N, C-alpha and C positions, 0 to 999 in steps of 0.2 A: 505492499498499497505505500511505502516510500513515494515511487512518482507521483500517484494522486495528492501527498500532502506540499510536494513541491510545485505542482501545479494548479495544486486551488491557490496557493500563499503568491504565486504569481497574478493570480487573476483578481485576487483582494487586492495585491498593490498597485496594479495597470488599473482597474477599474477606479478605486478614487485619485490616484492620477488624473486621471484621464477628465473624471469628472468635476474634479477641484474640489471633494472634500477632504478635511481636515484630521476623518477620523469614524469613529464605525458605534454606536448602540447595538445592542443586543440584549434579546430580554432573558433574561436567568431564570431558568423556572423549575429547576433540580433536576431533570431531565436530560437523556443522553445526546441531544440533537442541539440543545442550546449549550451546552457544555462541549460538543467539539466543536459547534462553527463559533465558541467564546476563544477555544483554545486557538484555532488555525487566525484568529483577528487579528492576537496579541502576539503567535508568530511571523506575522506579515506587516501587521504596524507598530509591535509594542506595546507594554497595556496601560503605558500613558497616552495613549491615543482611542483606548475603547472602555467606554461607558458603560455598567452591567443595572439593570433596570429590577427589578422583583417587582413584581407586578401581584402580589396572592389578592383571593379577595374570600367571601363569606361561608363559599362553598368547596373552599382550596383544602386540600387535605392534610394534620398539623404537621406532616413533614416536610413541606413546600420548602418554605422558609429556611427551615435547618440546611436542608439540602441545596438550595439557592445560595446559603450560603459559603457554603461548603467550597463551592463550585468556584464563588469569587473569591475566596482566598487562595482556594487553587491556583486559578486565571493572575494572580497582584493583580488584579485592577479596581479602578475605582467604583464601585457600587453602589446603588440609592435603593431602596424599600420604599416604595410607593403603591401601599394601597388602593385599590380600585374598586373601594367596598363603597365610601358613599359615592363615589358617581352615576353606580349600581344602583344603590336605594335610590338616588334622589329620582331615576328615572320611572321610579314604580315596579325594579322588576322582582325584585324580592316577594314582588306582594302576589306575585301570580303563580306561588308554592307554600304549602302551609309552613308557620315560623317552625324557624331551626333551632335557636336557641339555647331552649331548654329539653330537643330532643338527641340521644345518643344518637356519634359518630355512627354508628353501627346500623342504628333505624332507616338513619335518612340513606347508608348506602344499601339497604333492603330494598327501600322507598323507590331509589332512583331503578335500583335493579328488577325491582317488579313493574313498573314502567316501561321501561326496553320491554321487559321479555311478556310484556305482554300487546305489543306491537307488533300486527304481520311486518315480517320483512322489513325494520325500524331503519335498518342504518339506508336500502335501498328506499326508502321513503325519505330518507334525510335527505340523499340526491335531489331527491325528486321535488322537494319540496309540498309530498304528498301525503298521504294516510288520518288525512281531516281534521277537522280544528284542534283534535286535544294535541295531536302530533305536532300542527303551527305554533301552539301558545308552547311547545315545548321549544321547540327549534326558536323561538325567537328567546326564547329564556335560555338558552349560550349560548349562541353566537354575539349575542350583544356584549358579552364578557371579554371574547374576541376583536370584539372592535372597539373598546373602550380602550383595551390594550395595547393599542395601536395608537391610536390616537396621544394617547398620553408616551410614547417610543416615539413619534413623529417629534411631538412636540419640545421634549429635550432635544432632542437629533438637530432641531432646526434654529434651538437658540445658540447652538455652536458649529452647524457647519458641517453634522457629523451626517454618514448614512446610516438607515437604516436596514441592518444585518439581517435575514430570513433564515429560516431554520427546515425551512422543510423539506423532506427528502423526496424521493424518486418513487417511491411507494408512495408517500400520502399523496403525490400530484397524480399519479395513477389511478388511484380509487380514491382521488378525490377529498381524502381525509384533511381538509383544511376552509376555515372560511373565507365568502368573498368579501371584501374590504374589510377584512381583518387580516388573520398570518399569512393572507395570502398577498397583503400590500407591501411591500418592501422595497428598497434600492439595492437589492443586492444576493445571492440567494447562494451562497458556497457548498452546501451539499445538494442540490436540486438534481444534480444526475447522477446518486447515490443510492442503491437499495435500502432499506432499515437496516437490514443483513449486514450489508459493507462500510453503513455507518458503527456499528456496533466493534465493525474489525477495526475501524478506523480510530473508535475511543482507545481502545486498547494499544495500539500503535504511538496513542500520543497521550499514554499514560493516566487518562482521567482516572479519580478515585475509583474504586472499586465497588461503593455503593450507588453508584451513580450507571456504575454500569448494571450491575445487577438487579434494579430497580425495575417496577415494572411500569413500561410507557402508558404516560395517560395525559389524557387535555387536558386535565385539573380543571374543569366546569361543575361537572357533577359528582355526588359523592359516590364513593364506589363504580365508577363507571373508566374500566383502564381501553387504552387502542383497541386491546387484540378481543377483550371481550365486545367493543362495538364494532369489530370490523368480523367476530364469528370464525377466527382461525388464530391459532399463531403466526409471528412474523418470518419466522421460519417456513413455512408450509404457502404463505401467502407470497413469497419473493419466488422462491420454487417454484410456484404457477404464472406470477408475472411474467418471469424468462422465458418460461415454456412457451406462454399466448404469444408473447410477441415473435417468439423465435418462429413459431408458426405461421403467426401474420405474413414474416417477411421476407421469409425462405422457403415457406410450405412444409418445415418440417413436424411434420406432428405431435402433438404433444401426447407423451407416455409414460405409463406408470403413475398415471393421478385417477380417481373416481372420475365418471361422470357428471355426480352432484357437486364437487368439489369445481371445476372447471367449469361448470357451467353458472355457476353462484361465482367466481371471478370475474367473467364473463359479462355475466350481468352488472356488476359493479363495475366496470372499465366503462360498459357504455352507458350506462344512467350518469357516470363522471362523464363522460363527453358531452354526452347531450345537455348536460349542465351549461359545460363551460360554452358550447356553439351556441345555443339559447341564450347565453348571455350576453354574449357579443353581437347576436341579429339584435338583440333589445338597444344597444347603445347604436348599432349602425341604423334604427328605425328611427331614432333619435334627432341622428343628422339628417 
C-alpha cells in the first residue's frame, strides 16, 4: 500500500497548492476513515496546517468523543470540540423522536434497531427516499445531522482559507452510503478511490491506533446502527461482491462463488445509488 500513500500525499499537496488553500479541515469522528484521512493530511501538509473538528451530537455513542480525542492526539493536530446538539435542537429535529434524556442507551439502541428491522428493505428505501411517511421522517431526522456537520466544517474552513477534506471511500460511493449536501460536499476526497477493506489495510500501514482500527464502523447518527447493520452484510463480503460485479460489468467475467441472493442484493443497492445520483443531477439540470 506504500505506493497508494505516496500518490495520495502528492494528490493532497498538488490539489491544495493548485487552488490556493492554506491547509485542511477534517471532521474527526473517532472512526477509521477520518483517522486515515487525518493521517494522510498531516503527512502531506504537516500537523500545523490541519484542523480537526469533533462534532458529536445527542445520539452519538458515548465513546465518540474519547475516540476522537485519541485520534486528534495521535495526529498531533489542533482539534476543536464543537457539539452540534444545540443546532439540531433549535431546528426541532429531536422532537421527532421520543425523549432520550432518561432512557438507558441500550433501550435507545433497541428502539432504533426495531424501527430499522420493521421496515421492508430499509436501506433501499433510504436510497430511494421511499418507504412511506414514517421512513421519510426517519430520513429527515438523521440526514440533517450530517448537513449540520458540513455547515460547521465550512464555517471553520473558510475563516482560515482551508479546504474541507472528505472521508468517503469507494464502497460508500458505489453503495450510496453518504448524505447529499452532507458528507458528499467537500473540496477534496483523498480515499474515494479505495474500498473500505483497503482503507483498513492503509490504516495498519499508517499506524492508526488499534482501538480505532478494531471498532465497528458507524455513521453515529442513530443509537446502535452500525454501517454493516445498515448495509446488511460485512464489509469483507460487500467489497468482494462489488469488485466481482464491477469486473463482470467491465470485462464480462461472470461472478462466481457467491450466492444469487447476495449478488442480487448488491446489484439492487448499486442501481438504487446510481438512480439517486442521476435523479439528483437531472433535477439540477431542470432548474437551469
